[in-house]
Biotite code that builds the C-alpha atoms (Angstrom):
import biotite.structure as struc

atoms = struc.array([
    struc.Atom([219.906, 55.718, -11.242], chain_id="A", res_id=1, res_name="UNK", atom_name="CA", element="C"),
    struc.Atom([217.155, 56.510, -13.693], chain_id="A", res_id=2, res_name="UNK", atom_name="CA", element="C"),
    struc.Atom([216.292, 59.955, -15.062], chain_id="A", res_id=3, res_name="UNK", atom_name="CA", element="C"),
    struc.Atom([213.640, 61.630, -17.202], chain_id="A", res_id=4, res_name="UNK", atom_name="CA", element="C"),
    struc.Atom([212.343, 65.110, -17.988], chain_id="A", res_id=5, res_name="UNK", atom_name="CA", element="C"),
    struc.Atom([208.754, 66.028, -17.180], chain_id="A", res_id=6, res_name="UNK", atom_name="CA", element="C"),
    struc.Atom([207.066, 68.990, -18.856], chain_id="A", res_id=7, res_name="UNK", atom_name="CA", element="C"),
    struc.Atom([204.738, 71.070, -16.709], chain_id="A", res_id=8, res_name="UNK", atom_name="CA", element="C"),
    struc.Atom([202.350, 73.758, -17.905], chain_id="A", res_id=9, res_name="UNK", atom_name="CA", element="C"),
    struc.Atom([203.233, 75.840, -14.856], chain_id="A", res_id=10, res_name="UNK", atom_name="CA", element="C"),
    struc.Atom([199.841, 75.398, -13.172], chain_id="A", res_id=11, res_name="UNK", atom_name="CA", element="C"),
    struc.Atom([199.032, 78.868, -11.882], chain_id="A", res_id=12, res_name="UNK", atom_name="CA", element="C"),
    struc.Atom([202.481, 80.187, -12.835], chain_id="A", res_id=13, res_name="UNK", atom_name="CA", element="C"),
    struc.Atom([203.595, 81.477, -16.204], chain_id="A", res_id=14, res_name="UNK", atom_name="CA", element="C"),
    struc.Atom([204.724, 79.323, -19.092], chain_id="A", res_id=15, res_name="UNK", atom_name="CA", element="C"),
    struc.Atom([205.898, 75.793, -19.537], chain_id="A", res_id=16, res_name="UNK", atom_name="CA", element="C"),
    struc.Atom([208.749, 74.342, -17.503], chain_id="A", res_id=17, res_name="UNK", atom_name="CA", element="C"),
    struc.Atom([210.871, 71.267, -18.096], chain_id="A", res_id=18, res_name="UNK", atom_name="CA", element="C"),
    struc.Atom([211.635, 69.565, -14.797], chain_id="A", res_id=19, res_name="UNK", atom_name="CA", element="C"),
    struc.Atom([214.416, 66.979, -14.589], chain_id="A", res_id=20, res_name="UNK", atom_name="CA", element="C"),
    struc.Atom([213.444, 63.980, -12.487], chain_id="A", res_id=21, res_name="UNK", atom_name="CA", element="C"),
    struc.Atom([215.640, 61.268, -11.107], chain_id="A", res_id=22, res_name="UNK", atom_name="CA", element="C"),
    struc.Atom([215.196, 58.082, -9.118], chain_id="A", res_id=23, res_name="UNK", atom_name="CA", element="C"),
    struc.Atom([217.865, 56.273, -7.156], chain_id="A", res_id=24, res_name="UNK", atom_name="CA", element="C"),
    struc.Atom([218.005, 53.285, -4.859], chain_id="A", res_id=25, res_name="UNK", atom_name="CA", element="C"),
    struc.Atom([220.242, 52.653, -1.875], chain_id="A", res_id=26, res_name="UNK", atom_name="CA", element="C"),
    struc.Atom([220.508, 50.316, 1.099], chain_id="A", res_id=27, res_name="UNK", atom_name="CA", element="C"),
    struc.Atom([221.183, 50.976, 4.770], chain_id="A", res_id=28, res_name="UNK", atom_name="CA", element="C"),
    struc.Atom([221.723, 48.029, 7.102], chain_id="A", res_id=29, res_name="UNK", atom_name="CA", element="C"),
    struc.Atom([220.405, 45.666, 4.425], chain_id="A", res_id=30, res_name="UNK", atom_name="CA", element="C"),
    struc.Atom([217.154, 47.636, 4.033], chain_id="A", res_id=31, res_name="UNK", atom_name="CA", element="C"),
    struc.Atom([216.441, 48.996, 0.535], chain_id="A", res_id=32, res_name="UNK", atom_name="CA", element="C"),
    struc.Atom([215.192, 52.535, -0.055], chain_id="A", res_id=33, res_name="UNK", atom_name="CA", element="C"),
    struc.Atom([214.332, 54.595, -3.127], chain_id="A", res_id=34, res_name="UNK", atom_name="CA", element="C"),
    struc.Atom([214.192, 58.363, -3.495], chain_id="A", res_id=35, res_name="UNK", atom_name="CA", element="C"),
    struc.Atom([213.902, 61.083, -6.108], chain_id="A", res_id=36, res_name="UNK", atom_name="CA", element="C"),
    struc.Atom([215.222, 64.004, -4.069], chain_id="A", res_id=37, res_name="UNK", atom_name="CA", element="C"),
    struc.Atom([218.497, 65.553, -5.226], chain_id="A", res_id=38, res_name="UNK", atom_name="CA", element="C"),
    struc.Atom([218.669, 68.351, -2.600], chain_id="A", res_id=39, res_name="UNK", atom_name="CA", element="C"),
    struc.Atom([216.748, 69.732, 0.335], chain_id="A", res_id=40, res_name="UNK", atom_name="CA", element="C"),
    struc.Atom([214.978, 73.007, -0.240], chain_id="A", res_id=41, res_name="UNK", atom_name="CA", element="C"),
    struc.Atom([212.587, 74.162, -2.916], chain_id="A", res_id=42, res_name="UNK", atom_name="CA", element="C"),
    struc.Atom([212.337, 70.931, -4.848], chain_id="A", res_id=43, res_name="UNK", atom_name="CA", element="C"),
    struc.Atom([213.995, 70.094, -8.102], chain_id="A", res_id=44, res_name="UNK", atom_name="CA", element="C"),
    struc.Atom([215.073, 72.847, -10.492], chain_id="A", res_id=45, res_name="UNK", atom_name="CA", element="C"),
    struc.Atom([213.025, 73.692, -13.559], chain_id="A", res_id=46, res_name="UNK", atom_name="CA", element="C"),
    struc.Atom([214.303, 74.899, -16.902], chain_id="A", res_id=47, res_name="UNK", atom_name="CA", element="C"),
    struc.Atom([212.876, 76.736, -19.886], chain_id="A", res_id=48, res_name="UNK", atom_name="CA", element="C"),
    struc.Atom([214.033, 74.066, -22.363], chain_id="A", res_id=49, res_name="UNK", atom_name="CA", element="C"),
    struc.Atom([214.389, 70.290, -22.397], chain_id="A", res_id=50, res_name="UNK", atom_name="CA", element="C"),
    struc.Atom([218.025, 70.605, -23.442], chain_id="A", res_id=51, res_name="UNK", atom_name="CA", element="C"),
    struc.Atom([218.882, 72.668, -20.338], chain_id="A", res_id=52, res_name="UNK", atom_name="CA", element="C"),
    struc.Atom([217.078, 70.175, -18.108], chain_id="A", res_id=53, res_name="UNK", atom_name="CA", element="C"),
    struc.Atom([218.869, 67.345, -19.878], chain_id="A", res_id=54, res_name="UNK", atom_name="CA", element="C"),
    struc.Atom([222.235, 69.046, -19.418], chain_id="A", res_id=55, res_name="UNK", atom_name="CA", element="C"),
    struc.Atom([221.614, 69.324, -15.665], chain_id="A", res_id=56, res_name="UNK", atom_name="CA", element="C"),
    struc.Atom([220.861, 65.614, -15.503], chain_id="A", res_id=57, res_name="UNK", atom_name="CA", element="C"),
    struc.Atom([223.764, 64.602, -17.746], chain_id="A", res_id=58, res_name="UNK", atom_name="CA", element="C"),
    struc.Atom([226.288, 66.777, -15.914], chain_id="A", res_id=59, res_name="UNK", atom_name="CA", element="C"),
    struc.Atom([225.260, 65.978, -12.349], chain_id="A", res_id=60, res_name="UNK", atom_name="CA", element="C"),
    struc.Atom([223.505, 62.610, -12.527], chain_id="A", res_id=61, res_name="UNK", atom_name="CA", element="C"),
    struc.Atom([224.396, 60.446, -15.541], chain_id="A", res_id=62, res_name="UNK", atom_name="CA", element="C"),
    struc.Atom([222.116, 57.451, -16.105], chain_id="A", res_id=63, res_name="UNK", atom_name="CA", element="C"),
    struc.Atom([223.347, 54.264, -14.412], chain_id="A", res_id=64, res_name="UNK", atom_name="CA", element="C"),
    struc.Atom([226.109, 56.182, -12.620], chain_id="A", res_id=65, res_name="UNK", atom_name="CA", element="C"),
    struc.Atom([227.015, 55.268, -9.072], chain_id="A", res_id=66, res_name="UNK", atom_name="CA", element="C"),
    struc.Atom([226.235, 58.181, -6.779], chain_id="A", res_id=67, res_name="UNK", atom_name="CA", element="C"),
    struc.Atom([226.886, 58.962, -3.137], chain_id="A", res_id=68, res_name="UNK", atom_name="CA", element="C"),
    struc.Atom([223.652, 59.072, -1.170], chain_id="A", res_id=69, res_name="UNK", atom_name="CA", element="C"),
    struc.Atom([223.550, 61.253, 1.943], chain_id="A", res_id=70, res_name="UNK", atom_name="CA", element="C"),
    struc.Atom([220.899, 60.082, 4.403], chain_id="A", res_id=71, res_name="UNK", atom_name="CA", element="C"),
    struc.Atom([219.714, 60.845, 7.912], chain_id="A", res_id=72, res_name="UNK", atom_name="CA", element="C"),
    struc.Atom([221.092, 58.105, 10.189], chain_id="A", res_id=73, res_name="UNK", atom_name="CA", element="C"),
    struc.Atom([217.978, 58.392, 12.386], chain_id="A", res_id=74, res_name="UNK", atom_name="CA", element="C"),
    struc.Atom([215.626, 58.251, 9.373], chain_id="A", res_id=75, res_name="UNK", atom_name="CA", element="C"),
    struc.Atom([217.428, 56.449, 6.532], chain_id="A", res_id=76, res_name="UNK", atom_name="CA", element="C"),
    struc.Atom([214.462, 56.946, 4.193], chain_id="A", res_id=77, res_name="UNK", atom_name="CA", element="C"),
    struc.Atom([215.283, 60.688, 4.180], chain_id="A", res_id=78, res_name="UNK", atom_name="CA", element="C"),
    struc.Atom([218.073, 61.197, 1.671], chain_id="A", res_id=79, res_name="UNK", atom_name="CA", element="C"),
    struc.Atom([219.606, 63.539, -0.890], chain_id="A", res_id=80, res_name="UNK", atom_name="CA", element="C"),
    struc.Atom([222.382, 63.332, -3.444], chain_id="A", res_id=81, res_name="UNK", atom_name="CA", element="C"),
    struc.Atom([223.720, 66.828, -2.800], chain_id="A", res_id=82, res_name="UNK", atom_name="CA", element="C"),
    struc.Atom([223.797, 67.893, 0.860], chain_id="A", res_id=83, res_name="UNK", atom_name="CA", element="C"),
    struc.Atom([222.863, 71.440, 1.752], chain_id="A", res_id=84, res_name="UNK", atom_name="CA", element="C"),
    struc.Atom([219.780, 73.451, 0.883], chain_id="A", res_id=85, res_name="UNK", atom_name="CA", element="C"),
    struc.Atom([218.873, 74.676, -2.583], chain_id="A", res_id=86, res_name="UNK", atom_name="CA", element="C"),
    struc.Atom([217.208, 78.068, -2.336], chain_id="A", res_id=87, res_name="UNK", atom_name="CA", element="C"),
    struc.Atom([214.820, 79.731, -4.682], chain_id="A", res_id=88, res_name="UNK", atom_name="CA", element="C"),
    struc.Atom([216.019, 82.647, -6.805], chain_id="A", res_id=89, res_name="UNK", atom_name="CA", element="C"),
    struc.Atom([213.599, 84.752, -4.758], chain_id="A", res_id=90, res_name="UNK", atom_name="CA", element="C"),
    struc.Atom([215.242, 83.943, -1.389], chain_id="A", res_id=91, res_name="UNK", atom_name="CA", element="C"),
    struc.Atom([217.747, 86.830, -1.577], chain_id="A", res_id=92, res_name="UNK", atom_name="CA", element="C"),
    struc.Atom([215.018, 89.206, -2.792], chain_id="A", res_id=93, res_name="UNK", atom_name="CA", element="C"),
    struc.Atom([212.815, 88.445, 0.231], chain_id="A", res_id=94, res_name="UNK", atom_name="CA", element="C"),
    struc.Atom([215.851, 88.722, 2.520], chain_id="A", res_id=95, res_name="UNK", atom_name="CA", element="C"),
    struc.Atom([216.751, 92.151, 1.181], chain_id="A", res_id=96, res_name="UNK", atom_name="CA", element="C"),
    struc.Atom([213.134, 93.322, 1.444], chain_id="A", res_id=97, res_name="UNK", atom_name="CA", element="C"),
    struc.Atom([213.011, 92.183, 5.078], chain_id="A", res_id=98, res_name="UNK", atom_name="CA", element="C"),
    struc.Atom([216.326, 93.927, 5.817], chain_id="A", res_id=99, res_name="UNK", atom_name="CA", element="C"),
    struc.Atom([215.189, 97.151, 4.143], chain_id="A", res_id=100, res_name="UNK", atom_name="CA", element="C"),
    struc.Atom([211.884, 97.072, 6.048], chain_id="A", res_id=101, res_name="UNK", atom_name="CA", element="C"),
    struc.Atom([213.706, 96.487, 9.343], chain_id="A", res_id=102, res_name="UNK", atom_name="CA", element="C"),
    struc.Atom([216.047, 99.433, 8.730], chain_id="A", res_id=103, res_name="UNK", atom_name="CA", element="C"),
    struc.Atom([213.101, 101.714, 7.901], chain_id="A", res_id=104, res_name="UNK", atom_name="CA", element="C"),
    struc.Atom([211.286, 100.548, 11.045], chain_id="A", res_id=105, res_name="UNK", atom_name="CA", element="C"),
    struc.Atom([214.331, 101.203, 13.260], chain_id="A", res_id=106, res_name="UNK", atom_name="CA", element="C"),
    struc.Atom([214.980, 104.627, 11.744], chain_id="A", res_id=107, res_name="UNK", atom_name="CA", element="C"),
    struc.Atom([211.352, 105.708, 12.094], chain_id="A", res_id=108, res_name="UNK", atom_name="CA", element="C"),
    struc.Atom([211.165, 104.770, 15.801], chain_id="A", res_id=109, res_name="UNK", atom_name="CA", element="C"),
])
């Protein structure tokens, strides 16, 4: 496993973000694969400082550590290190807004 921290200017978003990046290799039925995806969902996390991004990498994915790779048996090139879906911080906000709008719609009808 190899890791690094990339700094992004945020593009259209506000501020500068430090994004931890990782790369791992694995083999399935003697075929080698490489990936950089840690979870499914909204991509890799971003942090406001390099030290926070580094802590995430050090705590969860130490350099040269052996990791368990979870892959799709039908498409072995699709893999993650942590199964499940990582949601954005905004996911619950949009969910609550949808719920509130639905309640208002039902009460007004």
